[in-house]
mmCIF file of the N, C-alpha and C atoms, coordinates in Angstrom:
data_MODEL
# 
_entry.id   MODEL 
# 
loop_
_atom_site.group_PDB 
_atom_site.id 
_atom_site.type_symbol 
_atom_site.label_atom_id 
_atom_site.label_alt_id 
_atom_site.label_comp_id 
_atom_site.label_asym_id 
_atom_site.label_entity_id 
_atom_site.label_seq_id 
_atom_site.pdbx_PDB_ins_code 
_atom_site.Cartn_x 
_atom_site.Cartn_y 
_atom_site.Cartn_z 
_atom_site.occupancy 
_atom_site.B_iso_or_equiv 
_atom_site.pdbx_formal_charge 
_atom_site.auth_seq_id 
_atom_site.auth_comp_id 
_atom_site.auth_asym_id 
_atom_site.auth_atom_id 
_atom_site.pdbx_PDB_model_num 
ATOM 1   N N  . UNK A 1 1  ? 0.835  -1.174  0.000   1.00 0.00 ? 1  UNK A N  1 
ATOM 2   C CA . UNK A 1 1  ? 0.000  0.000   0.000   1.00 0.00 ? 1  UNK A CA 1 
ATOM 3   C C  . UNK A 1 1  ? 0.886  1.245   0.000   1.00 0.00 ? 1  UNK A C  1 
ATOM 4   N N  . UNK A 1 2  ? 0.495  2.225   -0.764  1.00 0.00 ? 2  UNK A N  1 
ATOM 5   C CA . UNK A 1 2  ? 1.284  3.448   -0.883  1.00 0.00 ? 2  UNK A CA 1 
ATOM 6   C C  . UNK A 1 2  ? 0.671  4.507   0.024   1.00 0.00 ? 2  UNK A C  1 
ATOM 7   N N  . UNK A 1 3  ? 1.513  5.133   0.864   1.00 0.00 ? 3  UNK A N  1 
ATOM 8   C CA . UNK A 1 3  ? 1.031  6.119   1.807   1.00 0.00 ? 3  UNK A CA 1 
ATOM 9   C C  . UNK A 1 3  ? 1.382  7.552   1.407   1.00 0.00 ? 3  UNK A C  1 
ATOM 10  N N  . UNK A 1 4  ? 2.360  7.728   0.552   1.00 0.00 ? 4  UNK A N  1 
ATOM 11  C CA . UNK A 1 4  ? 2.785  9.056   0.139   1.00 0.00 ? 4  UNK A CA 1 
ATOM 12  C C  . UNK A 1 4  ? 2.732  9.170   -1.377  1.00 0.00 ? 4  UNK A C  1 
ATOM 13  N N  . UNK A 1 5  ? 2.080  10.208  -1.855  1.00 0.00 ? 5  UNK A N  1 
ATOM 14  C CA . UNK A 1 5  ? 2.024  10.488  -3.287  1.00 0.00 ? 5  UNK A CA 1 
ATOM 15  C C  . UNK A 1 5  ? 2.541  11.900  -3.485  1.00 0.00 ? 5  UNK A C  1 
ATOM 16  N N  . UNK A 1 6  ? 3.527  12.046  -4.355  1.00 0.00 ? 6  UNK A N  1 
ATOM 17  C CA . UNK A 1 6  ? 4.112  13.353  -4.621  1.00 0.00 ? 6  UNK A CA 1 
ATOM 18  C C  . UNK A 1 6  ? 3.640  13.834  -5.988  1.00 0.00 ? 6  UNK A C  1 
ATOM 19  N N  . UNK A 1 7  ? 3.045  15.016  -5.997  1.00 0.00 ? 7  UNK A N  1 
ATOM 20  C CA . UNK A 1 7  ? 2.523  15.588  -7.242  1.00 0.00 ? 7  UNK A CA 1 
ATOM 21  C C  . UNK A 1 7  ? 3.371  16.798  -7.620  1.00 0.00 ? 7  UNK A C  1 
ATOM 22  N N  . UNK A 1 8  ? 3.841  16.816  -8.854  1.00 0.00 ? 8  UNK A N  1 
ATOM 23  C CA . UNK A 1 8  ? 4.578  17.959  -9.373  1.00 0.00 ? 8  UNK A CA 1 
ATOM 24  C C  . UNK A 1 8  ? 3.541  18.992  -9.818  1.00 0.00 ? 8  UNK A C  1 
ATOM 25  N N  . UNK A 1 9  ? 3.221  19.925  -8.912  1.00 0.00 ? 9  UNK A N  1 
ATOM 26  C CA . UNK A 1 9  ? 2.158  20.892  -9.175  1.00 0.00 ? 9  UNK A CA 1 
ATOM 27  C C  . UNK A 1 9  ? 2.484  21.823  -10.333 1.00 0.00 ? 9  UNK A C  1 
ATOM 28  N N  . UNK A 1 10 ? 3.737  22.214  -10.443 1.00 0.00 ? 10 UNK A N  1 
ATOM 29  C CA . UNK A 1 10 ? 4.133  23.122  -11.523 1.00 0.00 ? 10 UNK A CA 1 
ATOM 30  C C  . UNK A 1 10 ? 3.887  22.472  -12.880 1.00 0.00 ? 10 UNK A C  1 
ATOM 31  N N  . UNK A 1 11 ? 4.323  21.224  -13.028 1.00 0.00 ? 11 UNK A N  1 
ATOM 32  C CA . UNK A 1 11 ? 4.156  20.509  -14.301 1.00 0.00 ? 11 UNK A CA 1 
ATOM 33  C C  . UNK A 1 11 ? 2.680  20.243  -14.588 1.00 0.00 ? 11 UNK A C  1 
ATOM 34  N N  . UNK A 1 12 ? 1.933  19.888  -13.554 1.00 0.00 ? 12 UNK A N  1 
ATOM 35  C CA . UNK A 1 12 ? 0.502  19.626  -13.729 1.00 0.00 ? 12 UNK A CA 1 
ATOM 36  C C  . UNK A 1 12 ? -0.219 20.885  -14.234 1.00 0.00 ? 12 UNK A C  1 
ATOM 37  N N  . UNK A 1 13 ? 0.148  22.041  -13.697 1.00 0.00 ? 13 UNK A N  1 
ATOM 38  C CA . UNK A 1 13 ? -0.457 23.287  -14.160 1.00 0.00 ? 13 UNK A CA 1 
ATOM 39  C C  . UNK A 1 13 ? -0.052 23.596  -15.594 1.00 0.00 ? 13 UNK A C  1 
ATOM 40  N N  . UNK A 1 14 ? 1.225  23.352  -15.922 1.00 0.00 ? 14 UNK A N  1 
ATOM 41  C CA . UNK A 1 14 ? 1.697  23.593  -17.290 1.00 0.00 ? 14 UNK A CA 1 
ATOM 42  C C  . UNK A 1 14 ? 0.923  22.748  -18.295 1.00 0.00 ? 14 UNK A C  1 
ATOM 43  N N  . UNK A 1 15 ? 0.606  21.508  -17.896 1.00 0.00 ? 15 UNK A N  1 
ATOM 44  C CA . UNK A 1 15 ? -0.105 20.590  -18.787 1.00 0.00 ? 15 UNK A CA 1 
ATOM 45  C C  . UNK A 1 15 ? -1.615 20.791  -18.755 1.00 0.00 ? 15 UNK A C  1 
ATOM 46  N N  . UNK A 1 16 ? -2.082 21.638  -17.834 1.00 0.00 ? 16 UNK A N  1 
ATOM 47  C CA . UNK A 1 16 ? -3.514 21.898  -17.745 1.00 0.00 ? 16 UNK A CA 1 
ATOM 48  C C  . UNK A 1 16 ? -4.300 20.763  -17.115 1.00 0.00 ? 16 UNK A C  1 
ATOM 49  N N  . UNK A 1 17 ? -3.657 19.967  -16.292 1.00 0.00 ? 17 UNK A N  1 
ATOM 50  C CA . UNK A 1 17 ? -4.315 18.825  -15.657 1.00 0.00 ? 17 UNK A CA 1 
ATOM 51  C C  . UNK A 1 17 ? -5.136 19.263  -14.452 1.00 0.00 ? 17 UNK A C  1 
ATOM 52  N N  . UNK A 1 18 ? -6.236 18.567  -14.220 1.00 0.00 ? 18 UNK A N  1 
ATOM 53  C CA . UNK A 1 18 ? -6.989 18.794  -12.997 1.00 0.00 ? 18 UNK A CA 1 
ATOM 54  C C  . UNK A 1 18 ? -6.373 17.934  -11.884 1.00 0.00 ? 18 UNK A C  1 
ATOM 55  N N  . UNK A 1 19 ? -6.886 18.042  -10.678 1.00 0.00 ? 19 UNK A N  1 
ATOM 56  C CA . UNK A 1 19 ? -6.282 17.329  -9.548  1.00 0.00 ? 19 UNK A CA 1 
ATOM 57  C C  . UNK A 1 19 ? -6.357 15.813  -9.718  1.00 0.00 ? 19 UNK A C  1 
ATOM 58  N N  . UNK A 1 20 ? -7.404 15.311  -10.301 1.00 0.00 ? 20 UNK A N  1 
ATOM 59  C CA . UNK A 1 20 ? -7.551 13.865  -10.502 1.00 0.00 ? 20 UNK A CA 1 
ATOM 60  C C  . UNK A 1 20 ? -6.509 13.329  -11.491 1.00 0.00 ? 20 UNK A C  1 
ATOM 61  N N  . UNK A 1 21 ? -6.270 14.065  -12.560 1.00 0.00 ? 21 UNK A N  1 
ATOM 62  C CA . UNK A 1 21 ? -5.266 13.659  -13.554 1.00 0.00 ? 21 UNK A CA 1 
ATOM 63  C C  . UNK A 1 21 ? -3.863 13.709  -12.958 1.00 0.00 ? 21 UNK A C  1 
ATOM 64  N N  . UNK A 1 22 ? -3.578 14.745  -12.174 1.00 0.00 ? 22 UNK A N  1 
ATOM 65  C CA . UNK A 1 22 ? -2.263 14.873  -11.546 1.00 0.00 ? 22 UNK A CA 1 
ATOM 66  C C  . UNK A 1 22 ? -2.027 13.740  -10.549 1.00 0.00 ? 22 UNK A C  1 
ATOM 67  N N  . UNK A 1 23 ? -3.039 13.401  -9.777  1.00 0.00 ? 23 UNK A N  1 
ATOM 68  C CA . UNK A 1 23 ? -2.921 12.314  -8.800  1.00 0.00 ? 23 UNK A CA 1 
ATOM 69  C C  . UNK A 1 23 ? -2.693 10.977  -9.503  1.00 0.00 ? 23 UNK A C  1 
ATOM 70  N N  . UNK A 1 24 ? -3.422 10.717  -10.567 1.00 0.00 ? 24 UNK A N  1 
ATOM 71  C CA . UNK A 1 24 ? -3.257 9.459   -11.305 1.00 0.00 ? 24 UNK A CA 1 
ATOM 72  C C  . UNK A 1 24 ? -1.862 9.343   -11.898 1.00 0.00 ? 24 UNK A C  1 
ATOM 73  N N  . UNK A 1 25 ? -1.350 10.428  -12.485 1.00 0.00 ? 25 UNK A N  1 
ATOM 74  C CA . UNK A 1 25 ? -0.014 10.357  -13.074 1.00 0.00 ? 25 UNK A CA 1 
ATOM 75  C C  . UNK A 1 25 ? 1.056  10.150  -12.004 1.00 0.00 ? 25 UNK A C  1 
ATOM 76  N N  . UNK A 1 26 ? 0.904  10.800  -10.851 1.00 0.00 ? 26 UNK A N  1 
ATOM 77  C CA . UNK A 1 26 ? 1.860  10.613  -9.757  1.00 0.00 ? 26 UNK A CA 1 
ATOM 78  C C  . UNK A 1 26 ? 1.819  9.176   -9.246  1.00 0.00 ? 26 UNK A C  1 
ATOM 79  N N  . UNK A 1 27 ? 0.621  8.624   -9.143  1.00 0.00 ? 27 UNK A N  1 
ATOM 80  C CA . UNK A 1 27 ? 0.441  7.249   -8.678  1.00 0.00 ? 27 UNK A CA 1 
ATOM 81  C C  . UNK A 1 27 ? 1.101  6.260   -9.639  1.00 0.00 ? 27 UNK A C  1 
ATOM 82  N N  . UNK A 1 28 ? 0.861  6.420   -10.936 1.00 0.00 ? 28 UNK A N  1 
ATOM 83  C CA . UNK A 1 28 ? 1.429  5.521   -11.949 1.00 0.00 ? 28 UNK A CA 1 
ATOM 84  C C  . UNK A 1 28 ? 2.947  5.672   -12.015 1.00 0.00 ? 28 UNK A C  1 
ATOM 85  N N  . UNK A 1 29 ? 3.441  6.896   -11.895 1.00 0.00 ? 29 UNK A N  1 
ATOM 86  C CA . UNK A 1 29 ? 4.878  7.142   -11.944 1.00 0.00 ? 29 UNK A CA 1 
ATOM 87  C C  . UNK A 1 29 ? 5.612  6.420   -10.816 1.00 0.00 ? 29 UNK A C  1 
ATOM 88  N N  . UNK A 1 30 ? 4.973  6.282   -9.649  1.00 0.00 ? 30 UNK A N  1 
ATOM 89  C CA . UNK A 1 30 ? 5.593  5.632   -8.494  1.00 0.00 ? 30 UNK A CA 1 
ATOM 90  C C  . UNK A 1 30 ? 5.459  4.110   -8.508  1.00 0.00 ? 30 UNK A C  1 
ATOM 91  N N  . UNK A 1 31 ? 4.688  3.539   -9.414  1.00 0.00 ? 31 UNK A N  1 
ATOM 92  C CA . UNK A 1 31 ? 4.468  2.081   -9.437  1.00 0.00 ? 31 UNK A CA 1 
ATOM 93  C C  . UNK A 1 31 ? 5.757  1.258   -9.429  1.00 0.00 ? 31 UNK A C  1 
ATOM 94  N N  . UNK A 1 32 ? 6.766  1.593   -10.241 1.00 0.00 ? 32 UNK A N  1 
ATOM 95  C CA . UNK A 1 32 ? 7.982  0.771   -10.229 1.00 0.00 ? 32 UNK A CA 1 
ATOM 96  C C  . UNK A 1 32 ? 8.683  0.724   -8.877  1.00 0.00 ? 32 UNK A C  1 
ATOM 97  N N  . UNK A 1 33 ? 8.474  1.711   -8.029  1.00 0.00 ? 33 UNK A N  1 
ATOM 98  C CA . UNK A 1 33 ? 9.148  1.727   -6.731  1.00 0.00 ? 33 UNK A CA 1 
ATOM 99  C C  . UNK A 1 33 ? 8.536  0.745   -5.744  1.00 0.00 ? 33 UNK A C  1 
ATOM 100 N N  . UNK A 1 34 ? 7.394  0.162   -6.077  1.00 0.00 ? 34 UNK A N  1 
ATOM 101 C CA . UNK A 1 34 ? 6.743  -0.774  -5.164  1.00 0.00 ? 34 UNK A CA 1 
ATOM 102 C C  . UNK A 1 34 ? 7.526  -2.071  -5.041  1.00 0.00 ? 34 UNK A C  1 
ATOM 103 N N  . UNK A 1 35 ? 8.242  -2.438  -6.051  1.00 0.00 ? 35 UNK A N  1 
ATOM 104 C CA . UNK A 1 35 ? 9.016  -3.677  -6.046  1.00 0.00 ? 35 UNK A CA 1 
ATOM 105 C C  . UNK A 1 35 ? 10.484 -3.305  -5.999  1.00 0.00 ? 35 UNK A C  1 
ATOM 106 N N  . UNK A 1 36 ? 11.217 -3.967  -5.151  1.00 0.00 ? 36 UNK A N  1 
ATOM 107 C CA . UNK A 1 36 ? 12.636 -3.663  -4.995  1.00 0.00 ? 36 UNK A CA 1 
ATOM 108 C C  . UNK A 1 36 ? 13.485 -4.178  -6.141  1.00 0.00 ? 36 UNK A C  1 
ATOM 109 N N  . UNK A 1 37 ? 14.771 -4.029  -5.978  1.00 0.00 ? 37 UNK A N  1 
ATOM 110 C CA . UNK A 1 37 ? 15.724 -4.500  -6.977  1.00 0.00 ? 37 UNK A CA 1 
ATOM 111 C C  . UNK A 1 37 ? 15.708 -6.028  -7.025  1.00 0.00 ? 37 UNK A C  1 
ATOM 112 N N  . UNK A 1 38 ? 15.947 -6.557  -8.204  1.00 0.00 ? 38 UNK A N  1 
ATOM 113 C CA . UNK A 1 38 ? 15.952 -8.005  -8.392  1.00 0.00 ? 38 UNK A CA 1 
ATOM 114 C C  . UNK A 1 38 ? 17.148 -8.373  -9.267  1.00 0.00 ? 38 UNK A C  1 
ATOM 115 N N  . UNK A 1 39 ? 17.878 -9.415  -8.876  1.00 0.00 ? 39 UNK A N  1 
ATOM 116 C CA . UNK A 1 39 ? 19.035 -9.866  -9.641  1.00 0.00 ? 39 UNK A CA 1 
ATOM 117 C C  . UNK A 1 39 ? 18.690 -11.185 -10.330 1.00 0.00 ? 39 UNK A C  1 
ATOM 118 N N  . UNK A 1 40 ? 18.850 -11.198 -11.654 1.00 0.00 ? 40 UNK A N  1 
ATOM 119 C CA . UNK A 1 40 ? 18.596 -12.401 -12.448 1.00 0.00 ? 40 UNK A CA 1 
ATOM 120 C C  . UNK A 1 40 ? 19.779 -12.579 -13.383 1.00 0.00 ? 40 UNK A C  1 
ATOM 121 N N  . UNK A 1 41 ? 20.427 -13.736 -13.311 1.00 0.00 ? 41 UNK A N  1 
ATOM 122 C CA . UNK A 1 41 ? 21.586 -14.032 -14.144 1.00 0.00 ? 41 UNK A CA 1 
ATOM 123 C C  . UNK A 1 41 ? 22.652 -12.928 -14.049 1.00 0.00 ? 41 UNK A C  1 
ATOM 124 N N  . UNK A 1 42 ? 22.913 -12.499 -12.832 1.00 0.00 ? 42 UNK A N  1 
ATOM 125 C CA . UNK A 1 42 ? 23.928 -11.493 -12.531 1.00 0.00 ? 42 UNK A CA 1 
ATOM 126 C C  . UNK A 1 42 ? 23.617 -10.112 -13.119 1.00 0.00 ? 42 UNK A C  1 
ATOM 127 N N  . UNK A 1 43 ? 22.385 -9.880  -13.519 1.00 0.00 ? 43 UNK A N  1 
ATOM 128 C CA . UNK A 1 43 ? 21.966 -8.564  -13.987 1.00 0.00 ? 43 UNK A CA 1 
ATOM 129 C C  . UNK A 1 43 ? 20.941 -8.021  -13.004 1.00 0.00 ? 43 UNK A C  1 
ATOM 130 N N  . UNK A 1 44 ? 21.018 -6.729  -12.703 1.00 0.00 ? 44 UNK A N  1 
ATOM 131 C CA . UNK A 1 44 ? 20.120 -6.106  -11.730 1.00 0.00 ? 44 UNK A CA 1 
ATOM 132 C C  . UNK A 1 44 ? 19.005 -5.362  -12.456 1.00 0.00 ? 44 UNK A C  1 
ATOM 133 N N  . UNK A 1 45 ? 17.783 -5.633  -12.026 1.00 0.00 ? 45 UNK A N  1 
ATOM 134 C CA . UNK A 1 45 ? 16.602 -4.990  -12.600 1.00 0.00 ? 45 UNK A CA 1 
ATOM 135 C C  . UNK A 1 45 ? 15.905 -4.194  -11.508 1.00 0.00 ? 45 UNK A C  1 
ATOM 136 N N  . UNK A 1 46 ? 15.488 -2.982  -11.829 1.00 0.00 ? 46 UNK A N  1 
ATOM 137 C CA . UNK A 1 46 ? 14.758 -2.155  -10.869 1.00 0.00 ? 46 UNK A CA 1 
ATOM 138 C C  . UNK A 1 46 ? 13.269 -2.274  -11.145 1.00 0.00 ? 46 UNK A C  1 
ATOM 139 N N  . UNK A 1 47 ? 12.492 -2.205  -10.100 1.00 0.00 ? 47 UNK A N  1 
ATOM 140 C CA . UNK A 1 47 ? 11.042 -2.205  -10.263 1.00 0.00 ? 47 UNK A CA 1 
ATOM 141 C C  . UNK A 1 47 ? 10.471 -3.535  -10.713 1.00 0.00 ? 47 UNK A C  1 
ATOM 142 N N  . UNK A 1 48 ? 11.214 -4.605  -10.578 1.00 0.00 ? 48 UNK A N  1 
ATOM 143 C CA . UNK A 1 48 ? 10.709 -5.927  -10.915 1.00 0.00 ? 48 UNK A CA 1 
ATOM 144 C C  . UNK A 1 48 ? 10.682 -6.207  -12.410 1.00 0.00 ? 48 UNK A C  1 
ATOM 145 N N  . UNK A 1 49 ? 11.250 -5.338  -13.233 1.00 0.00 ? 49 UNK A N  1 
ATOM 146 C CA . UNK A 1 49 ? 11.250 -5.568  -14.681 1.00 0.00 ? 49 UNK A CA 1 
ATOM 147 C C  . UNK A 1 49 ? 12.129 -6.777  -15.004 1.00 0.00 ? 49 UNK A C  1 
ATOM 148 N N  . UNK A 1 50 ? 11.586 -7.646  -15.818 1.00 0.00 ? 50 UNK A N  1 
ATOM 149 C CA . UNK A 1 50 ? 12.329 -8.852  -16.193 1.00 0.00 ? 50 UNK A CA 1 
ATOM 150 C C  . UNK A 1 50 ? 12.388 -8.953  -17.697 1.00 0.00 ? 50 UNK A C  1 
# 
């Protein structure tokens, strides 16, 4: 569960986004941080990307 969402207010205003659009983009942008680093075949992947 995510407890902190950071919204770039300046960028959201530049793009003309409403609060709901800004919140959704901030939420999606943080998705990769939910999963930690993973090592597969001696290569490191961030955000669970395989």
